[in-house]
CHARMM-style PDB file with segment names, atoms N, HN, CA, C and O in Angstrom:
ATOM      1  N   UNK     1      13.118  -8.373  -7.007  1.00  0.00      PROA
ATOM      2  CA  UNK     1      11.198  -8.558  -7.108  1.00  0.00      PROA
ATOM      3  C   UNK     1      11.457 -10.172  -7.449  1.00  0.00      PROA
ATOM      4  O   UNK     1      11.673 -10.439  -8.631  1.00  0.00      PROA
ATOM      5  N   UNK     2      11.447 -11.227  -6.513  1.00  0.00      PROA
ATOM      6  HN  UNK     2      11.271 -11.010  -5.553  1.00  0.00      PROA
ATOM      7  CA  UNK     2      11.672 -12.925  -7.549  1.00  0.00      PROA
ATOM      8  C   UNK     2      10.418 -13.501  -7.140  1.00  0.00      PROA
ATOM      9  O   UNK     2      10.091 -13.635  -5.961  1.00  0.00      PROA
ATOM     10  N   UNK     3       9.641 -13.879  -8.246  1.00  0.00      PROA
ATOM     11  HN  UNK     3       9.907 -13.770  -9.204  1.00  0.00      PROA
ATOM     12  CA  UNK     3       8.984 -15.523  -7.927  1.00  0.00      PROA
ATOM     13  C   UNK     3       9.159 -16.255  -9.036  1.00  0.00      PROA
ATOM     14  O   UNK     3       9.399 -15.962 -10.207  1.00  0.00      PROA
ATOM     15  N   UNK     4       8.945 -17.579  -8.274  1.00  0.00      PROA
ATOM     16  HN  UNK     4       8.751 -17.817  -7.323  1.00  0.00      PROA
ATOM     17  CA  UNK     4       9.301 -18.540  -8.787  1.00  0.00      PROA
ATOM     18  C   UNK     4       8.200 -19.232  -9.817  1.00  0.00      PROA
ATOM     19  O   UNK     4       7.116 -19.523  -9.310  1.00  0.00      PROA
ATOM     20  N   UNK     5       8.392 -19.511 -11.193  1.00  0.00      PROA
ATOM     21  HN  UNK     5       9.272 -19.274 -11.605  1.00  0.00      PROA
ATOM     22  CA  UNK     5       7.188 -20.277 -11.438  1.00  0.00      PROA
ATOM     23  C   UNK     5       6.843 -21.840 -11.358  1.00  0.00      PROA
ATOM     24  O   UNK     5       7.716 -22.512 -11.907  1.00  0.00      PROA
ATOM     25  N   UNK     6       6.048 -22.407 -10.946  1.00  0.00      PROA
ATOM     26  HN  UNK     6       5.339 -21.860 -10.500  1.00  0.00      PROA
ATOM     27  CA  UNK     6       6.015 -23.699 -10.859  1.00  0.00      PROA
ATOM     28  C   UNK     6       5.218 -24.901 -11.942  1.00  0.00      PROA
ATOM     29  O   UNK     6       3.992 -24.805 -12.006  1.00  0.00      PROA
ATOM     30  N   UNK     7       5.650 -25.605 -12.472  1.00  0.00      PROA
ATOM     31  HN  UNK     7       6.646 -25.683 -12.420  1.00  0.00      PROA
ATOM     32  CA  UNK     7       5.197 -26.995 -13.467  1.00  0.00      PROA
ATOM     33  C   UNK     7       4.303 -25.802 -14.399  1.00  0.00      PROA
ATOM     34  O   UNK     7       3.132 -26.008 -14.719  1.00  0.00      PROA
ATOM     35  N   UNK     8       5.108 -24.431 -14.803  1.00  0.00      PROA
ATOM     36  HN  UNK     8       6.059 -24.264 -14.543  1.00  0.00      PROA
ATOM     37  CA  UNK     8       4.482 -23.844 -15.726  1.00  0.00      PROA
ATOM     38  C   UNK     8       3.063 -23.286 -15.757  1.00  0.00      PROA
ATOM     39  O   UNK     8       2.405 -22.930 -16.735  1.00  0.00      PROA
ATOM     40  N   UNK     9       2.732 -23.291 -14.423  1.00  0.00      PROA
ATOM     41  HN  UNK     9       3.266 -23.580 -13.628  1.00  0.00      PROA
ATOM     42  CA  UNK     9       1.868 -22.382 -13.783  1.00  0.00      PROA
ATOM     43  C   UNK     9       2.168 -20.584 -13.799  1.00  0.00      PROA
ATOM     44  O   UNK     9       2.450 -19.960 -12.776  1.00  0.00      PROA
ATOM     45  N   UNK    10       2.071 -20.127 -14.798  1.00  0.00      PROA
ATOM     46  HN  UNK    10       1.842 -20.634 -15.629  1.00  0.00      PROA
ATOM     47  CA  UNK    10       2.306 -18.537 -14.793  1.00  0.00      PROA
ATOM     48  C   UNK    10       1.289 -18.116 -14.462  1.00  0.00      PROA
ATOM     49  O   UNK    10       1.657 -17.091 -13.889  1.00  0.00      PROA
ATOM     50  N   UNK    11      -0.242 -18.143 -14.352  1.00  0.00      PROA
ATOM     51  HN  UNK    11      -0.541 -18.976 -14.818  1.00  0.00      PROA
ATOM     52  CA  UNK    11      -1.175 -17.296 -13.698  1.00  0.00      PROA
ATOM     53  C   UNK    11      -1.087 -17.749 -12.178  1.00  0.00      PROA
ATOM     54  O   UNK    11      -1.983 -17.311 -11.456  1.00  0.00      PROA
ATOM     55  N   UNK    12      -0.540 -18.215 -11.846  1.00  0.00      PROA
ATOM     56  HN  UNK    12       0.187 -18.571 -12.433  1.00  0.00      PROA
ATOM     57  CA  UNK    12      -0.040 -18.516 -10.060  1.00  0.00      PROA
ATOM     58  C   UNK    12       0.891 -17.840  -9.828  1.00  0.00      PROA
ATOM     59  O   UNK    12       0.908 -17.319  -8.713  1.00  0.00      PROA
ATOM     60  N   UNK    13       2.066 -17.561 -10.789  1.00  0.00      PROA
ATOM     61  HN  UNK    13       2.052 -17.984 -11.695  1.00  0.00      PROA
ATOM     62  CA  UNK    13       3.311 -16.766 -10.785  1.00  0.00      PROA
ATOM     63  C   UNK    13       2.773 -15.108 -10.875  1.00  0.00      PROA
ATOM     64  O   UNK    13       3.106 -14.150 -10.177  1.00  0.00      PROA
ATOM     65  N   UNK    14       2.035 -15.171 -11.754  1.00  0.00      PROA
ATOM     66  HN  UNK    14       1.764 -15.950 -12.321  1.00  0.00      PROA
ATOM     67  CA  UNK    14       1.526 -13.165 -11.828  1.00  0.00      PROA
ATOM     68  C   UNK    14       0.680 -13.468 -10.680  1.00  0.00      PROA
ATOM     69  O   UNK    14       1.672 -13.540  -9.954  1.00  0.00      PROA
ATOM     70  N   UNK    15       0.198 -13.589 -10.275  1.00  0.00      PROA
ATOM     71  HN  UNK    15      -0.608 -13.530 -10.865  1.00  0.00      PROA
ATOM     72  CA  UNK    15      -0.910 -13.554  -8.556  1.00  0.00      PROA
ATOM     73  C   UNK    15       0.243 -13.539  -7.547  1.00  0.00      PROA
ATOM     74  O   UNK    15       0.240 -12.643  -6.703  1.00  0.00      PROA
ATOM     75  N   UNK    16       0.781 -14.032  -7.550  1.00  0.00      PROA
ATOM     76  HN  UNK    16       0.784 -14.760  -8.236  1.00  0.00      PROA
ATOM     77  CA  UNK    16       2.101 -14.218  -6.557  1.00  0.00      PROA
ATOM     78  C   UNK    16       3.040 -13.080  -6.796  1.00  0.00      PROA
ATOM     79  O   UNK    16       3.566 -12.617  -5.784  1.00  0.00      PROA
ATOM     80  N   UNK    17       3.324 -12.588  -7.852  1.00  0.00      PROA
ATOM     81  HN  UNK    17       2.897 -12.964  -8.674  1.00  0.00      PROA
ATOM     82  CA  UNK    17       4.092 -11.252  -8.381  1.00  0.00      PROA
ATOM     83  C   UNK    17       3.038  -9.569  -8.204  1.00  0.00      PROA
ATOM     84  O   UNK    17       3.426  -8.403  -8.126  1.00  0.00      PROA
ATOM     85  N   UNK    18       1.811 -10.091  -8.197  1.00  0.00      PROA
ATOM     86  HN  UNK    18       1.496 -11.037  -8.261  1.00  0.00      PROA
ATOM     87  CA  UNK    18       0.997  -8.696  -8.041  1.00  0.00      PROA
ATOM     88  C   UNK    18       0.964  -8.625  -6.829  1.00  0.00      PROA
ATOM     89  O   UNK    18       1.663  -7.702  -6.412  1.00  0.00      PROA
ATOM     90  N   UNK    19       0.233  -9.446  -5.722  1.00  0.00      PROA
ATOM     91  HN  UNK    19      -0.336 -10.196  -6.061  1.00  0.00      PROA
ATOM     92  CA  UNK    19       0.359  -9.602  -4.499  1.00  0.00      PROA
ATOM     93  C   UNK    19       2.018  -8.893  -3.857  1.00  0.00      PROA
ATOM     94  O   UNK    19       2.186  -7.934  -3.103  1.00  0.00      PROA
ATOM     95  N   UNK    20       2.697  -9.497  -4.287  1.00  0.00      PROA
ATOM     96  HN  UNK    20       2.560 -10.276  -4.899  1.00  0.00      PROA
ATOM     97  CA  UNK    20       4.299  -9.059  -3.861  1.00  0.00      PROA
ATOM     98  C   UNK    20       4.137  -7.528  -4.078  1.00  0.00      PROA
ATOM     99  O   UNK    20       4.521  -6.886  -3.100  1.00  0.00      PROA
ATOM    100  N   UNK    21       3.547  -6.589  -5.372  1.00  0.00      PROA
ATOM    101  HN  UNK    21       3.235  -7.111  -6.166  1.00  0.00      PROA
ATOM    102  CA  UNK    21       3.944  -5.781  -5.474  1.00  0.00      PROA
ATOM    103  C   UNK    21       3.202  -4.686  -4.849  1.00  0.00      PROA
ATOM    104  O   UNK    21       3.652  -3.599  -4.487  1.00  0.00      PROA
ATOM    105  N   UNK    22       1.470  -5.318  -4.738  1.00  0.00      PROA
ATOM    106  HN  UNK    22       1.105  -6.201  -5.032  1.00  0.00      PROA
ATOM    107  CA  UNK    22       0.691  -4.207  -3.469  1.00  0.00      PROA
ATOM    108  C   UNK    22       1.235  -4.765  -2.795  1.00  0.00      PROA
ATOM    109  O   UNK    22       0.547  -4.314  -1.879  1.00  0.00      PROA
ATOM    110  N   UNK    23       1.964  -5.463  -2.246  1.00  0.00      PROA
ATOM    111  HN  UNK    23       2.523  -5.830  -2.990  1.00  0.00      PROA
ATOM    112  CA  UNK    23       2.477  -5.182  -0.414  1.00  0.00      PROA
ATOM    113  C   UNK    23       3.373  -3.893  -0.278  1.00  0.00      PROA
ATOM    114  O   UNK    23       3.383  -2.948   0.511  1.00  0.00      PROA
ATOM    115  N   UNK    24       4.351  -4.361  -1.718  1.00  0.00      PROA
ATOM    116  HN  UNK    24       4.343  -5.128  -2.359  1.00  0.00      PROA
ATOM    117  CA  UNK    24       5.668  -3.487  -1.819  1.00  0.00      PROA
ATOM    118  C   UNK    24       4.995  -1.637  -1.641  1.00  0.00      PROA
ATOM    119  O   UNK    24       5.470  -0.716  -0.977  1.00  0.00      PROA
ATOM    120  N   UNK    25       3.789  -1.663  -2.506  1.00  0.00      PROA
ATOM    121  HN  UNK    25       3.403  -2.411  -3.046  1.00  0.00      PROA
ATOM    122  CA  UNK    25       3.310  -0.499  -2.945  1.00  0.00      PROA
ATOM    123  C   UNK    25       3.747   0.273  -4.166  1.00  0.00      PROA
ATOM    124  O   UNK    25       3.770   1.477  -4.422  1.00  0.00      PROA
ATOM    125  N   UNK    26       4.222  -1.241  -5.103  1.00  0.00      PROA
ATOM    126  HN  UNK    26       4.204  -2.219  -4.895  1.00  0.00      PROA
ATOM    127  CA  UNK    26       4.847  -0.414  -6.252  1.00  0.00      PROA
ATOM    128  C   UNK    26       3.771   0.201  -7.222  1.00  0.00      PROA
ATOM    129  O   UNK    26       4.200   1.093  -7.954  1.00  0.00      PROA
ATOM    130  N   UNK    27       1.869  -0.275  -7.401  1.00  0.00      PROA
ATOM    131  HN  UNK    27       1.521  -1.000  -6.807  1.00  0.00      PROA
ATOM    132  CA  UNK    27       0.466   0.232  -7.979  1.00  0.00      PROA
ATOM    133  C   UNK    27       0.866   1.737  -7.465  1.00  0.00      PROA
ATOM    134  O   UNK    27       1.031   2.623  -8.303  1.00  0.00      PROA
ATOM    135  N   UNK    28       1.007   1.986  -6.157  1.00  0.00      PROA
ATOM    136  HN  UNK    28       0.873   1.266  -5.476  1.00  0.00      PROA
ATOM    137  CA  UNK    28       0.492   3.249  -5.620  1.00  0.00      PROA
ATOM    138  C   UNK    28       1.224   4.258  -5.890  1.00  0.00      PROA
ATOM    139  O   UNK    28       0.903   5.417  -6.152  1.00  0.00      PROA
ATOM    140  N   UNK    29       2.749   3.507  -5.777  1.00  0.00      PROA
ATOM    141  HN  UNK    29       3.010   2.565  -5.565  1.00  0.00      PROA
ATOM    142  CA  UNK    29       3.592   4.900  -6.391  1.00  0.00      PROA
ATOM    143  C   UNK    29       3.823   5.037  -7.835  1.00  0.00      PROA
ATOM    144  O   UNK    29       4.761   5.749  -8.193  1.00  0.00      PROA
ATOM    145  N   UNK    30       2.941   4.327  -8.894  1.00  0.00      PROA
ATOM    146  HN  UNK    30       2.179   3.749  -8.604  1.00  0.00      PROA
ATOM    147  CA  UNK    30       2.766   4.411  -9.680  1.00  0.00      PROA
ATOM    148  C   UNK    30       2.051   4.984 -10.267  1.00  0.00      PROA
ATOM    149  O   UNK    30       2.178   5.324 -11.443  1.00  0.00      PROA
ATOM    150  N   UNK    31       1.096   5.212  -9.495  1.00  0.00      PROA
ATOM    151  HN  UNK    31       0.992   4.936  -8.539  1.00  0.00      PROA
ATOM    152  CA  UNK    31      -0.439   5.934  -9.808  1.00  0.00      PROA
ATOM    153  C   UNK    31       0.113   7.186  -9.360  1.00  0.00      PROA
ATOM    154  O   UNK    31      -0.228   8.140 -10.058  1.00  0.00      PROA
ATOM    155  N   UNK    32       0.950   7.476  -8.287  1.00  0.00      PROA
ATOM    156  HN  UNK    32       1.227   6.700  -7.719  1.00  0.00      PROA
ATOM    157  CA  UNK    32       1.116   8.901  -8.008  1.00  0.00      PROA
ATOM    158  C   UNK    32       1.923   9.439  -8.783  1.00  0.00      PROA
ATOM    159  O   UNK    32       1.872  10.651  -8.995  1.00  0.00      PROA
ATOM    160  N   UNK    33       2.925   8.552  -9.421  1.00  0.00      PROA
ATOM    161  HN  UNK    33       2.967   7.568  -9.248  1.00  0.00      PROA
ATOM    162  CA  UNK    33       3.678   9.337 -10.402  1.00  0.00      PROA
ATOM    163  C   UNK    33       3.328   9.677 -11.971  1.00  0.00      PROA
ATOM    164  O   UNK    33       4.025  10.349 -12.732  1.00  0.00      PROA
ATOM    165  N   UNK    34       2.159   9.086 -12.243  1.00  0.00      PROA
ATOM    166  HN  UNK    34       1.593   8.540 -11.626  1.00  0.00      PROA
ATOM    167  CA  UNK    34       1.286   9.444 -13.253  1.00  0.00      PROA
ATOM    168  C   UNK    34       1.267  11.095 -13.595  1.00  0.00      PROA
ATOM    169  O   UNK    34       1.514  11.557 -14.709  1.00  0.00      PROA
ATOM    170  N   UNK    35       0.992  11.720 -12.648  1.00  0.00      PROA
ATOM    171  HN  UNK    35       0.792  11.344 -11.743  1.00  0.00      PROA
ATOM    172  CA  UNK    35       0.665  13.098 -12.925  1.00  0.00      PROA
ATOM    173  C   UNK    35       1.413  14.008 -12.174  1.00  0.00      PROA
ATOM    174  O   UNK    35       1.883  13.592 -11.115  1.00  0.00      PROA
ATOM    175  N   UNK    36       1.574  14.910 -12.432  1.00  0.00      PROA
ATOM    176  HN  UNK    36       1.192  15.248 -13.293  1.00  0.00      PROA
ATOM    177  CA  UNK    36       2.515  15.808 -11.465  1.00  0.00      PROA
ATOM    178  C   UNK    36       2.059  15.708 -10.159  1.00  0.00      PROA
ATOM    179  O   UNK    36       1.007  15.073 -10.084  1.00  0.00      PROA
ATOM    180  N   UNK    37       2.750  16.363  -8.483  1.00  0.00      PROA
ATOM    181  HN  UNK    37       3.604  16.879  -8.544  1.00  0.00      PROA
ATOM    182  CA  UNK    37       1.927  16.711  -7.550  1.00  0.00      PROA
ATOM    183  C   UNK    37       2.366  17.938  -6.963  1.00  0.00      PROA
ATOM    184  O   UNK    37       3.541  17.812  -6.619  1.00  0.00      PROA
ATOM    185  N   UNK    38       1.905  19.092  -6.701  1.00  0.00      PROA
ATOM    186  HN  UNK    38       0.950  19.195  -6.981  1.00  0.00      PROA
ATOM    187  CA  UNK    38       2.458  20.259  -6.354  1.00  0.00      PROA
ATOM    188  C   UNK    38       2.958  19.507  -4.752  1.00  0.00      PROA
ATOM    189  O   UNK    38       2.727  18.547  -4.017  1.00  0.00      PROA
ATOM    190  N   UNK    39       3.367  20.109  -4.816  1.00  0.00      PROA
ATOM    191  HN  UNK    39       3.555  20.889  -5.413  1.00  0.00      PROA
ATOM    192  CA  UNK    39       5.046  20.126  -3.255  1.00  0.00      PROA
ATOM    193  C   UNK    39       3.611  20.320  -2.101  1.00  0.00      PROA
ATOM    194  O   UNK    39       3.474  19.433  -1.258  1.00  0.00      PROA
ATOM    195  N   UNK    40       2.548  21.547  -2.122  1.00  0.00      PROA
ATOM    196  HN  UNK    40       2.659  22.268  -2.806  1.00  0.00      PROA
ATOM    197  CA  UNK    40       1.661  21.684  -1.131  1.00  0.00      PROA
ATOM    198  C   UNK    40       0.356  20.531  -1.600  1.00  0.00      PROA
ATOM    199  O   UNK    40      -0.668  20.156  -1.030  1.00  0.00      PROA
ATOM    200  N   UNK    41       0.758  20.331  -2.438  1.00  0.00      PROA
ATOM    201  HN  UNK    41       1.591  20.636  -2.901  1.00  0.00      PROA
ATOM    202  CA  UNK    41      -0.353  18.764  -2.649  1.00  0.00      PROA
ATOM    203  C   UNK    41      -0.096  17.478  -1.788  1.00  0.00      PROA
ATOM    204  O   UNK    41      -0.813  16.660  -1.212  1.00  0.00      PROA
ATOM    205  N   UNK    42       1.537  17.710  -1.996  1.00  0.00      PROA
ATOM    206  HN  UNK    42       2.120  18.375  -2.464  1.00  0.00      PROA
ATOM    207  CA  UNK    42       1.766  16.202  -1.742  1.00  0.00      PROA
ATOM    208  C   UNK    42       2.249  16.193   0.114  1.00  0.00      PROA
ATOM    209  O   UNK    42       2.548  15.268   0.868  1.00  0.00      PROA
ATOM    210  N   UNK    43       2.151  17.486   0.289  1.00  0.00      PROA
ATOM    211  HN  UNK    43       1.909  18.237  -0.324  1.00  0.00      PROA
ATOM    212  CA  UNK    43       2.496  17.877   1.888  1.00  0.00      PROA
ATOM    213  C   UNK    43       0.823  17.340   2.674  1.00  0.00      PROA
ATOM    214  O   UNK    43       0.726  16.561   3.622  1.00  0.00      PROA
ATOM    215  N   UNK    44      -0.022  17.839   2.143  1.00  0.00      PROA
ATOM    216  HN  UNK    44       0.057  18.473   1.373  1.00  0.00      PROA
ATOM    217  CA  UNK    44      -1.330  17.653   2.439  1.00  0.00      PROA
ATOM    218  C   UNK    44      -1.832  16.480   2.638  1.00  0.00      PROA
ATOM    219  O   UNK    44      -2.502  16.105   3.599  1.00  0.00      PROA
ATOM    220  N   UNK    45      -1.437  15.783   1.537  1.00  0.00      PROA
ATOM    221  HN  UNK    45      -0.893  16.087   0.756  1.00  0.00      PROA
ATOM    222  CA  UNK    45      -2.029  14.152   1.288  1.00  0.00      PROA
ATOM    223  C   UNK    45      -0.724  13.538   2.433  1.00  0.00      PROA
ATOM    224  O   UNK    45      -1.308  12.848   3.269  1.00  0.00      PROA
ATOM    225  N   UNK    46       0.181  13.554   2.609  1.00  0.00      PROA
ATOM    226  HN  UNK    46       0.656  14.114   1.929  1.00  0.00      PROA
ATOM    227  CA  UNK    46       0.849  13.047   3.481  1.00  0.00      PROA
ATOM    228  C   UNK    46       0.577  12.751   4.738  1.00  0.00      PROA
ATOM    229  O   UNK    46       0.615  11.728   5.421  1.00  0.00      PROA
ATOM    230  N   UNK    47       0.157  14.390   4.982  1.00  0.00      PROA
ATOM    231  HN  UNK    47       0.126  15.221   4.427  1.00  0.00      PROA
ATOM    232  CA  UNK    47      -0.582  14.449   6.230  1.00  0.00      PROA
ATOM    233  C   UNK    47      -1.686  14.027   6.515  1.00  0.00      PROA
ATOM    234  O   UNK    47      -1.814  13.360   7.542  1.00  0.00      PROA
ATOM    235  N   UNK    48      -2.945  14.336   5.567  1.00  0.00      PROA
ATOM    236  HN  UNK    48      -2.842  14.878   4.733  1.00  0.00      PROA
ATOM    237  CA  UNK    48      -3.912  13.011   5.654  1.00  0.00      PROA
ATOM    238  C   UNK    48      -3.241  11.711   6.327  1.00  0.00      PROA
ATOM    239  O   UNK    48      -3.198  11.424   7.524  1.00  0.00      PROA
ATOM    240  N   UNK    49      -2.857  11.180   5.494  1.00  0.00      PROA
ATOM    241  HN  UNK    49      -2.892  11.413   4.522  1.00  0.00      PROA
ATOM    242  CA  UNK    49      -1.816   9.993   5.599  1.00  0.00      PROA
ATOM    243  C   UNK    49      -2.272   9.435   6.825  1.00  0.00      PROA
ATOM    244  O   UNK    49      -3.279   8.811   7.157  1.00  0.00      PROA
ATOM    245  N   UNK    50      -0.977   9.939   7.557  1.00  0.00      PROA
ATOM    246  HN  UNK    50      -0.158  10.446   7.287  1.00  0.00      PROA
ATOM    247  CA  UNK    50      -0.514  10.081   8.630  1.00  0.00      PROA
ATOM    248  C   UNK    50      -1.513  10.151   9.924  1.00  0.00      PROA
ATOM    249  O   UNK    50      -1.372   9.597  11.014  1.00  0.00      PROA
ATOM    250  N   UNK    51      -2.827  11.215   9.352  1.00  0.00      PROA
ATOM    251  HN  UNK    51      -2.942  11.665   8.467  1.00  0.00      PROA
ATOM    252  CA  UNK    51      -3.807  11.111  10.691  1.00  0.00      PROA
ATOM    253  C   UNK    51      -4.543  10.241  10.539  1.00  0.00      PROA
ATOM    254  O   UNK    51      -5.175   9.827  11.511  1.00  0.00      PROA
ATOM    255  N   UNK    52      -4.758   9.505   8.902  1.00  0.00      PROA
ATOM    256  HN  UNK    52      -4.244   9.842   8.113  1.00  0.00      PROA
ATOM    257  CA  UNK    52      -5.498   8.126   8.943  1.00  0.00      PROA
ATOM    258  C   UNK    52      -5.210   7.203   9.503  1.00  0.00      PROA
ATOM    259  O   UNK    52      -5.847   6.477  10.266  1.00  0.00      PROA
ATOM    260  N   UNK    53      -3.938   7.177   9.045  1.00  0.00      PROA
ATOM    261  HN  UNK    53      -3.421   7.767   8.425  1.00  0.00      PROA
ATOM    262  CA  UNK    53      -2.830   5.601  10.561  1.00  0.00      PROA
ATOM    263  C   UNK    53      -3.322   5.954  11.559  1.00  0.00      PROA
ATOM    264  O   UNK    53      -4.275   5.291  11.968  1.00  0.00      PROA
ATOM    265  N   UNK    54      -2.912   7.020  12.267  1.00  0.00      PROA
ATOM    266  HN  UNK    54      -2.138   7.559  11.935  1.00  0.00      PROA
ATOM    267  CA  UNK    54      -3.170   7.345  13.817  1.00  0.00      PROA
ATOM    268  C   UNK    54      -4.240   6.849  14.142  1.00  0.00      PROA
ATOM    269  O   UNK    54      -4.219   5.893  14.917  1.00  0.00      PROA
ATOM    270  N   UNK    55      -5.330   7.292  13.706  1.00  0.00      PROA
ATOM    271  HN  UNK    55      -5.347   8.069  13.076  1.00  0.00      PROA
ATOM    272  CA  UNK    55      -6.955   7.203  13.947  1.00  0.00      PROA
ATOM    273  C   UNK    55      -6.835   5.549  13.786  1.00  0.00      PROA
ATOM    274  O   UNK    55      -7.099   4.841  14.757  1.00  0.00      PROA
ATOM    275  N   UNK    56      -6.543   5.135  12.885  1.00  0.00      PROA
ATOM    276  HN  UNK    56      -6.328   5.711  12.096  1.00  0.00      PROA
ATOM    277  CA  UNK    56      -6.904   3.626  12.416  1.00  0.00      PROA
ATOM    278  C   UNK    56      -6.108   2.934  13.886  1.00  0.00      PROA
ATOM    279  O   UNK    56      -6.507   1.975  14.546  1.00  0.00      PROA
ATOM    280  N   UNK    57      -4.867   3.780  14.120  1.00  0.00      PROA
ATOM    281  HN  UNK    57      -4.543   4.560  13.584  1.00  0.00      PROA
ATOM    282  CA  UNK    57      -4.113   2.705  15.255  1.00  0.00      PROA
ATOM    283  C   UNK    57      -4.817   2.893  16.779  1.00  0.00      PROA
ATOM    284  O   UNK    57      -4.747   1.968  17.588  1.00  0.00      PROA
ATOM    285  N   UNK    58      -5.426   4.024  17.076  1.00  0.00      PROA
ATOM    286  HN  UNK    58      -5.482   4.775  16.419  1.00  0.00      PROA
ATOM    287  CA  UNK    58      -6.004   4.887  17.923  1.00  0.00      PROA
ATOM    288  C   UNK    58      -7.480   3.698  17.648  1.00  0.00      PROA
ATOM    289  O   UNK    58      -7.896   3.213  18.700  1.00  0.00      PROA
ATOM    290  N   UNK    59      -7.943   3.420  16.843  1.00  0.00      PROA
ATOM    291  HN  UNK    59      -7.605   3.814  15.988  1.00  0.00      PROA
ATOM    292  CA  UNK    59      -9.476   2.586  17.206  1.00  0.00      PROA
ATOM    293  C   UNK    59      -8.910   1.310  17.054  1.00  0.00      PROA
ATOM    294  O   UNK    59      -9.856   0.549  17.257  1.00  0.00      PROA
ATOM    295  N   UNK    60      -7.952   0.664  16.824  1.00  0.00      PROA
ATOM    296  HN  UNK    60      -7.183   1.282  16.659  1.00  0.00      PROA
ATOM    297  CA  UNK    60      -7.625  -0.895  17.342  1.00  0.00      PROA
ATOM    298  C   UNK    60      -6.963  -1.099  18.955  1.00  0.00      PROA
ATOM    299  O   UNK    60      -7.121  -1.990  19.789  1.00  0.00      PROA
ATOM    300  N   UNK    61      -6.191   0.115  18.957  1.00  0.00      PROA
ATOM    301  HN  UNK    61      -6.063   0.839  18.279  1.00  0.00      PROA
ATOM    302  CA  UNK    61      -5.929   0.484  20.567  1.00  0.00      PROA
ATOM    303  C   UNK    61      -7.025  -0.030  21.823  1.00  0.00      PROA
ATOM    304  O   UNK    61      -6.893  -0.890  22.695  1.00  0.00      PROA
ATOM    305  N   UNK    62      -8.259   0.991  21.463  1.00  0.00      PROA
ATOM    306  HN  UNK    62      -8.366   1.690  20.755  1.00  0.00      PROA
ATOM    307  CA  UNK    62      -9.456   1.233  22.497  1.00  0.00      PROA
ATOM    308  C   UNK    62      -9.965   0.047  22.018  1.00  0.00      PROA
ATOM    309  O   UNK    62     -10.105  -0.563  23.078  1.00  0.00      PROA
ATOM    310  N   UNK    63     -10.356  -0.734  21.111  1.00  0.00      PROA
ATOM    311  HN  UNK    63     -10.242  -0.238  20.250  1.00  0.00      PROA
ATOM    312  CA  UNK    63     -10.781  -2.013  20.407  1.00  0.00      PROA
ATOM    313  C   UNK    63     -10.440  -3.204  21.562  1.00  0.00      PROA
ATOM    314  O   UNK    63     -11.286  -3.742  22.276  1.00  0.00      PROA
ATOM    315  N   UNK    64      -8.774  -3.517  21.564  1.00  0.00      PROA
ATOM    316  HN  UNK    64      -8.087  -3.079  20.984  1.00  0.00      PROA
ATOM    317  CA  UNK    64      -8.410  -4.043  22.841  1.00  0.00      PROA
ATOM    318  C   UNK    64      -8.467  -3.964  23.809  1.00  0.00      PROA
ATOM    319  O   UNK    64      -8.608  -4.998  24.463  1.00  0.00      PROA
ATOM    320  N   UNK    65      -8.381  -2.484  24.576  1.00  0.00      PROA
ATOM    321  HN  UNK    65      -8.267  -1.644  24.046  1.00  0.00      PROA
ATOM    322  CA  UNK    65      -8.520  -2.301  25.582  1.00  0.00      PROA
ATOM    323  C   UNK    65     -10.179  -2.325  25.842  1.00  0.00      PROA
ATOM    324  O   UNK    65     -10.445  -1.839  26.941  1.00  0.00      PROA
ATOM    325  N   UNK    66     -11.111  -2.683  25.249  1.00  0.00      PROA
ATOM    326  HN  UNK    66     -10.895  -3.078  24.356  1.00  0.00      PROA
ATOM    327  CA  UNK    66     -12.598  -2.714  25.444  1.00  0.00      PROA
ATOM    328  C   UNK    66     -13.489  -1.746  25.863  1.00  0.00      PROA
ATOM    329  O   UNK    66     -14.479  -1.921  26.575  1.00  0.00      PROA
ATOM    330  N   UNK    67     -12.830  -0.070  25.080  1.00  0.00      PROA
ATOM    331  HN  UNK    67     -12.026   0.072  24.502  1.00  0.00      PROA
ATOM    332  CA  UNK    67     -13.435   0.707  25.641  1.00  0.00      PROA
ATOM    333  C   UNK    67     -14.647   1.175  24.477  1.00  0.00      PROA
ATOM    334  OT1 UNK    67     -15.489   2.023  24.770  1.00  0.00      PROA
TER     335      UNK     67
END
């Protein structure tokens, strides 16, 4: 990951770096790796995330179609 610092403005560069890391999911990955997650818990979490994504997609699709 690469962020350029312009005019010695480190605050702006840090903000850009954090935004890029957030988009890439680095913070989420660090949080998940902090503690050991049992394989069964991981499967359940991933399945719940997939259901959440699907419901969100359906909600947006219904909004677009006007239902």
